[in-house]
BASEDO-461369 format. One line per field, with one value per residue (C-alpha): residue number from 1; residue in three letters; x, y, z. Coordinates in nm, 3 decimals, always signed. Example, Ala and Ser with C-alpha at 12.3 -4.5 7.8 and 13.67 -1.06 7.14 Angstrom:
2
num	[1:2]
residu	[Ala:Ser]
px	[+1.230:+1.367]
py	[-0.450:-0.106]
pz	[+0.780:+0.714]
//
This chain:
330
num	[1:2:3:4:5:6:7:8:9:10:11:12:13:14:15:16:17:18:19:20:21:22:23:24:25:26:27:28:29:30:31:32:33:34:35:36:37:38:39:40:41:42:43:44:45:46:47:48:49:50:51:52:53:54:55:56:57:58:59:60:61:62:63:64:65:66:67:68:69:70:71:72:73:74:75:76:77:78:79:80:81:82:83:84:85:86:87:88:89:90:91:92:93:94:95:96:97:98:99:100:101:102:103:104:105:106:107:108:109:110:111:112:113:114:115:116:117:118:119:120:121:122:123:124:125:126:127:128:129:130:131:132:133:134:135:136:137:138:139:140:141:142:143:144:145:146:147:148:149:150:151:152:153:154:155:156:157:158:159:160:161:162:163:164:165:166:167:168:169:170:171:172:173:174:175:176:177:178:179:180:181:182:183:184:185:186:187:188:189:190:191:192:193:194:195:196:197:198:199:200:201:202:203:204:205:206:207:208:209:210:211:212:213:214:215:216:217:218:219:220:221:222:223:224:225:226:227:228:229:230:231:232:233:234:235:236:237:238:239:240:241:242:243:244:245:246:247:248:249:250:251:252:253:254:255:256:257:258:259:260:261:262:263:264:265:266:267:268:269:270:271:272:273:274:275:276:277:278:279:280:281:282:283:284:285:286:287:288:289:290:291:292:293:294:295:296:297:298:299:300:301:302:303:304:305:306:307:308:309:310:311:312:313:314:315:316:317:318:319:320:321:322:323:324:325:326:327:328:329:330]
residu	[Met:Arg:Ala:Phe:Glu:Tyr:Ala:Ser:Pro:Val:Thr:Lys:Glu:Gln:Val:Val:Ser:Leu:Leu:Ala:Pro:Gln:Trp:Gly:Glu:Thr:Glu:Val:Leu:Ala:Gly:Gly:Thr:Asp:Leu:Leu:Ala:Leu:Met:Lys:Asp:Asp:Val:Val:Gln:Pro:Arg:Arg:Val:Val:Asn:Ile:Lys:Glu:Val:Lys:Glu:Leu:Arg:Gly:Ile:Thr:Tyr:Ser:Pro:Gly:Gln:Gly:Leu:Arg:Ile:Gly:Ala:Leu:Ala:Thr:Ile:Gln:Asp:Leu:Leu:Asp:Ser:Ala:Val:Val:Ala:Arg:Ser:Tyr:Arg:Ala:Leu:Ala:Gln:Ala:Ala:Glu:Gly:Ile:Thr:Ser:Pro:Gln:Ile:Arg:Asn:Met:Gly:Thr:Val:Ala:Gly:Asp:Leu:Cys:Gln:Arg:Pro:Arg:Cys:Trp:Tyr:Tyr:Arg:Ala:Gly:Tyr:Gly:Leu:Leu:Ala:Arg:Asp:Glu:Lys:Gly:Ala:Ser:Leu:Val:Glu:Lys:Gly:Asp:Asn:Arg:Tyr:His:Ala:Ile:Leu:Gly:Asn:Ser:Gly:Pro:Ala:Tyr:Tyr:Val:Asn:Pro:Ser:Ser:Leu:Ala:Pro:Ala:Leu:Val:Ala:Met:Gly:Ala:Arg:Val:Gln:Val:Tyr:Gly:Pro:Gln:Gly:Ser:Arg:Glu:Ile:Pro:Leu:Ala:Lys:Phe:Tyr:Leu:Thr:Pro:Arg:Ala:Glu:Gly:Glu:Arg:Glu:Tyr:Asp:Leu:Lys:Pro:Asn:Glu:Ile:Ile:Thr:Ser:Ile:Ala:Val:Pro:Pro:Leu:Ala:Gly:Met:Lys:Asn:Ala:Thr:Tyr:Glu:Val:Arg:Gln:Arg:Glu:Ala:Leu:Asp:Trp:Pro:Leu:Ala:Thr:Ala:Ser:Val:Val:Val:Arg:Met:Asn:Gly:Gly:Lys:Val:Glu:Asp:Ala:Arg:Val:Val:Met:Gly:His:Val:Ala:Pro:Val:Pro:Trp:Arg:Ser:Thr:Glu:Ala:Glu:Arg:Phe:Leu:Ala:Gly:Lys:Arg:Ile:Asp:Glu:Glu:Thr:Ala:Gln:Gly:Ala:Gly:Asn:Ala:Ala:Val:Glu:Gln:Ala:Lys:Ser:Leu:Gly:Arg:Asn:Gly:Tyr:Lys:Ile:Gln:Leu:Ala:Arg:Thr:Ser:Val:Lys:Arg:Ala:Leu:Leu:Asp:Ile:Ala:Arg:Gly:Gly:Ala:Lys]
px	[+6.106:+6.454:+6.550:+6.583:+6.654:+6.336:+6.346:+6.049:+6.156:+5.923:+6.063:+6.128:+6.507:+6.538:+6.378:+6.631:+6.914:+6.817:+6.788:+7.089:+7.224:+7.201:+6.903:+6.846:+6.983:+6.679:+6.317:+6.035:+5.725:+5.410:+5.087:+5.298:+5.045:+5.317:+5.646:+5.543:+5.438:+5.767:+5.973:+5.781:+5.835:+6.208:+6.196:+6.354:+6.579:+6.634:+6.876:+6.670:+6.297:+6.223:+5.858:+5.740:+5.392:+5.488:+5.593:+5.293:+5.375:+5.329:+4.952:+4.630:+4.453:+4.408:+4.261:+4.257:+4.095:+4.430:+4.671:+4.457:+4.491:+4.771:+4.775:+5.005:+5.228:+5.060:+4.694:+4.518:+4.285:+3.998:+4.097:+4.065:+3.724:+3.612:+3.718:+3.423:+3.651:+3.795:+3.448:+3.335:+3.619:+3.865:+3.621:+3.866:+4.079:+3.779:+3.675:+4.022:+4.011:+3.669:+3.812:+4.026:+3.746:+3.954:+3.854:+4.199:+4.397:+4.168:+4.232:+4.600:+4.733:+4.874:+4.863:+5.234:+5.263:+5.019:+5.236:+5.544:+5.439:+5.643:+5.510:+5.269:+5.445:+5.454:+5.819:+5.930:+5.740:+5.896:+6.244:+6.340:+6.412:+6.219:+6.317:+6.234:+6.530:+6.660:+7.018:+7.116:+6.968:+6.668:+6.326:+6.086:+5.785:+5.816:+5.762:+5.607:+5.279:+5.224:+4.854:+4.879:+5.179:+5.232:+5.059:+5.217:+5.588:+5.665:+5.956:+6.167:+6.352:+6.070:+5.740:+5.555:+5.276:+5.280:+5.046:+4.933:+4.557:+4.597:+4.873:+4.674:+4.423:+4.693:+4.915:+4.617:+4.543:+4.903:+5.002:+5.345:+5.529:+5.731:+6.032:+6.273:+6.626:+6.981:+6.996:+6.673:+6.338:+6.269:+5.952:+5.883:+5.592:+5.440:+5.436:+5.812:+5.842:+5.800:+6.085:+6.133:+6.446:+6.692:+6.901:+6.849:+6.898:+6.745:+6.428:+6.100:+6.058:+6.270:+6.338:+6.672:+6.717:+6.746:+6.457:+6.079:+5.775:+5.636:+5.312:+5.143:+5.019:+4.731:+4.647:+4.299:+4.075:+3.834:+3.635:+3.759:+3.558:+3.743:+3.655:+3.827:+3.693:+3.862:+3.813:+3.889:+3.854:+3.694:+3.526:+3.693:+4.061:+4.236:+4.421:+4.277:+4.343:+4.319:+4.215:+4.166:+4.173:+4.050:+4.059:+3.913:+3.837:+3.542:+3.475:+3.133:+3.052:+3.378:+3.699:+3.956:+4.215:+4.235:+4.467:+4.406:+4.623:+4.585:+4.696:+4.800:+4.896:+5.249:+5.554:+5.456:+5.119:+5.070:+4.960:+4.801:+4.882:+4.694:+4.366:+4.419:+4.481:+4.175:+3.953:+4.050:+3.780:+3.517:+3.197:+3.209:+2.951:+2.949:+3.120:+3.390:+3.456:+3.500:+3.740:+3.949:+3.967:+4.065:+4.333:+4.451:+4.570:+4.705:+5.049:+4.945:+5.111:+5.028:+5.289:+5.084:+4.861:+4.766:+4.597:+4.259:+4.400:+4.397:+4.004:+3.989:+4.220:+4.007:+3.695:+3.818:+3.901:+3.560:+3.371:+3.560:+3.479:+3.099:+3.097:+3.226:+2.960:+2.686:+2.800:+3.149:+3.315:+3.326]
py	[+6.626:+6.708:+7.032:+7.037:+7.254:+7.340:+7.417:+7.493:+7.469:+7.550:+7.318:+6.946:+7.031:+7.241:+6.964:+6.714:+6.950:+6.971:+6.593:+6.404:+6.097:+5.877:+5.779:+5.933:+6.285:+6.438:+6.366:+6.497:+6.651:+6.646:+6.583:+6.512:+6.260:+5.988:+6.187:+6.407:+6.113:+5.924:+6.233:+6.292:+5.932:+5.976:+5.690:+5.917:+6.215:+6.417:+6.705:+6.870:+6.849:+6.945:+7.059:+6.983:+7.133:+7.440:+7.244:+7.312:+7.060:+6.780:+6.867:+6.760:+6.468:+6.460:+6.197:+6.124:+5.822:+5.729:+5.784:+5.709:+5.869:+6.085:+6.152:+6.410:+6.318:+6.587:+6.485:+6.427:+6.125:+6.389:+6.471:+6.112:+6.103:+6.421:+6.289:+6.181:+5.981:+5.788:+5.706:+5.602:+5.401:+5.333:+5.216:+4.992:+5.293:+5.513:+5.234:+5.220:+5.596:+5.570:+5.337:+5.616:+5.765:+6.042:+6.385:+6.518:+6.235:+6.275:+6.637:+6.641:+6.302:+6.259:+5.974:+5.959:+5.989:+5.680:+5.480:+5.563:+5.559:+5.347:+5.028:+5.046:+4.755:+4.838:+4.707:+4.920:+5.228:+5.166:+5.188:+4.820:+4.872:+4.761:+4.394:+4.408:+4.225:+4.205:+4.264:+3.916:+3.952:+3.736:+3.822:+3.991:+3.915:+3.541:+3.470:+3.801:+3.977:+3.917:+3.980:+4.231:+4.096:+3.909:+3.591:+3.578:+3.632:+3.594:+3.356:+3.629:+3.846:+4.098:+4.035:+4.366:+4.432:+4.704:+4.975:+5.156:+5.168:+5.264:+5.046:+4.704:+4.884:+5.072:+4.756:+4.558:+4.847:+4.826:+5.176:+5.310:+5.579:+5.860:+5.938:+6.230:+6.272:+6.399:+6.165:+6.292:+6.098:+5.728:+5.518:+5.205:+4.966:+5.006:+4.623:+4.657:+4.964:+4.762:+4.561:+4.342:+4.428:+4.156:+4.360:+4.662:+4.977:+4.868:+5.057:+4.876:+5.073:+5.136:+5.495:+5.656:+5.907:+6.201:+6.100:+6.181:+6.056:+6.314:+6.139:+5.806:+5.694:+5.456:+5.307:+5.316:+5.030:+5.031:+4.711:+4.606:+4.577:+4.642:+4.649:+4.665:+4.518:+4.549:+4.447:+4.684:+4.639:+4.981:+5.208:+5.518:+5.598:+5.255:+5.053:+4.746:+4.400:+4.265:+4.406:+4.262:+4.472:+4.272:+4.374:+4.168:+4.151:+3.951:+3.780:+3.617:+3.622:+3.453:+3.576:+3.634:+3.799:+3.880:+4.050:+3.993:+4.193:+4.167:+4.432:+4.430:+4.052:+4.069:+4.312:+4.413:+4.443:+4.067:+3.959:+3.617:+3.439:+3.122:+3.304:+3.455:+3.110:+2.978:+3.254:+3.200:+3.089:+3.095:+3.291:+3.487:+3.351:+3.249:+2.923:+3.076:+3.369:+3.132:+2.903:+3.219:+3.320:+2.977:+2.977:+3.330:+3.204:+2.863:+2.964:+3.166:+3.085:+3.199:+3.339:+3.219:+3.496:+3.618:+3.320:+3.486:+3.722:+3.409:+3.392:+3.762:+3.768:+3.485:+3.675:+3.995:+3.832:+3.664:+3.983:+4.192:+3.940:+3.933:+4.318:+4.296:+4.029:+4.260:+4.540:+4.680:+4.932:+4.927]
pz	[+2.968:+2.870:+2.694:+2.320:+2.024:+1.818:+1.442:+1.203:+0.847:+0.552:+0.280:+0.268:+0.186:+0.492:+0.707:+0.580:+0.633:+1.006:+1.072:+1.197:+1.000:+1.295:+1.514:+1.854:+1.803:+1.610:+1.579:+1.340:+1.485:+1.290:+1.498:+1.810:+1.929:+1.966:+1.989:+2.269:+2.494:+2.407:+2.514:+2.832:+2.932:+2.852:+2.603:+2.326:+2.412:+2.098:+2.091:+1.829:+1.730:+1.373:+1.322:+0.950:+0.992:+0.791:+0.492:+0.268:+0.000:+0.249:+0.296:+0.115:-0.036:-0.432:-0.662:-1.039:-1.205:-1.388:-1.094:-0.800:-0.449:-0.327:+0.042:+0.173:+0.477:+0.685:+0.590:+0.916:+1.004:+0.985:+0.635:+0.536:+0.702:+0.527:+0.179:-0.037:-0.277:+0.019:+0.157:-0.188:-0.340:-0.054:+0.197:+0.378:+0.445:+0.563:+0.805:+0.948:+0.995:+1.170:+1.431:+1.555:+1.770:+1.963:+1.825:+1.927:+1.747:+1.446:+1.403:+1.506:+1.408:+1.068:+0.809:+0.794:+1.163:+1.206:+0.960:+1.155:+1.508:+1.760:+1.899:+2.184:+2.365:+2.725:+2.781:+2.502:+2.651:+2.993:+2.850:+2.793:+2.424:+2.114:+2.161:+2.538:+2.696:+3.050:+3.147:+3.055:+2.720:+2.780:+2.634:+2.891:+2.665:+2.629:+2.998:+3.081:+3.027:+2.664:+2.639:+2.347:+2.174:+1.844:+1.739:+1.385:+1.306:+1.667:+1.662:+1.799:+1.895:+1.815:+1.970:+1.955:+1.709:+1.453:+1.599:+1.260:+1.213:+0.856:+0.731:+0.687:+0.453:+0.254:+0.220:+0.093:-0.161:-0.289:-0.166:-0.197:+0.023:-0.127:+0.088:+0.064:+0.204:+0.120:-0.181:-0.324:-0.357:-0.344:-0.349:-0.135:-0.155:+0.183:+0.213:+0.218:+0.425:+0.752:+0.884:+1.173:+1.369:+1.451:+1.710:+1.931:+1.769:+1.428:+1.337:+1.244:+0.915:+0.601:+0.677:+0.745:+1.035:+0.797:+0.561:+0.575:+0.422:+0.181:+0.051:+0.013:-0.325:-0.359:-0.694:-0.847:-0.711:-1.010:-1.010:-0.669:-0.343:-0.019:+0.364:+0.710:+1.032:+1.364:+1.719:+2.024:+2.391:+2.404:+2.149:+2.309:+2.292:+2.220:+1.987:+1.796:+1.921:+1.574:+1.235:+0.875:+0.555:+0.246:-0.115:-0.379:-0.743:-0.851:-1.180:-1.250:-0.872:-0.776:-0.630:-0.904:-0.688:-0.333:-0.071:+0.294:+0.543:+0.922:+1.172:+1.525:+1.517:+1.407:+1.411:+1.060:+0.885:+0.797:+0.460:+0.463:+0.139:+0.294:+0.313:-0.030:-0.177:-0.005:-0.146:-0.513:-0.736:-0.459:-0.397:-0.072:+0.172:+0.535:+0.477:+0.244:+0.488:+0.780:+0.582:+0.478:+0.858:+0.950:+0.691:+0.789:+1.134:+1.036:+1.140:+1.445:+1.772:+2.125:+2.356:+2.658:+2.744:+2.402:+2.260:+2.243:+1.964:+1.727:+1.741:+1.711:+1.397:+1.241:+1.304:+1.177:+0.839:+0.828:+0.901:+0.661:+0.385:+0.487:+0.469:+0.113:+0.036:+0.156:-0.070:+0.007:-0.211:-0.597]
//
């Protein structure tokens, strides 16, 4: 690991003043479960690391019936699992957190860190850049080992999948992120927070180099049911191969409104409007769930070695819906 300067401010204003206005010079340290690995592998080489764990206002989880859920940026995965209100009313989020089985990551990894972690693409982690191109500018992914790459939104030049475990559920729930920087605070719908870079050097989320997430706001879900289903290769430390988070409002036993968001299948959490349209006005049963799963992958395209993920994504949508049909969260 290269030498770096270390700072540990106690306010968000101090944090922002220590961050550089361009990417690459400084990095934010929260749980460190991703950043330290990137630094050890020499994928990032910051001159300064800014620890934000001493900023108390970034901690905690609060809830009110009128405002909904507020999750501090430094809230840990274990904090989510320990929250009775998350388990009761935001079941899809609790299920996503349960999928992170490592005790170390549960206790050290933060919610904002999960939302901002860098892609797990092995080309990126090996130093070939976010778009994974060779010296001639050709994609290494298209004709290479693309077993774990995108099946949706994969027309290029980005082929990695968004690695966040929590983002699909939070996007489906209509969450918004509060961001703080030199110009003050701003709020972004999480669905618009994620970007697909078109050129090397662009980031995969709408965050400036000298901005930080301060909290995540999730609206009340009164009268709505929600669930997450994911498929992993291993139950131990691993990232999902495909996930689906579904939030539905029922009226007279039929779907009045639905949000279907898939994870680990595209460079961004992927909202399936096709599945949502299919569900409208229908009762959720085995046939409907299967049809919604089929609709969700209508536009999916294999890159060669990742075609199996299409079936996994289809099944994830189906089983999340059947979970809701069996009870879900109200």
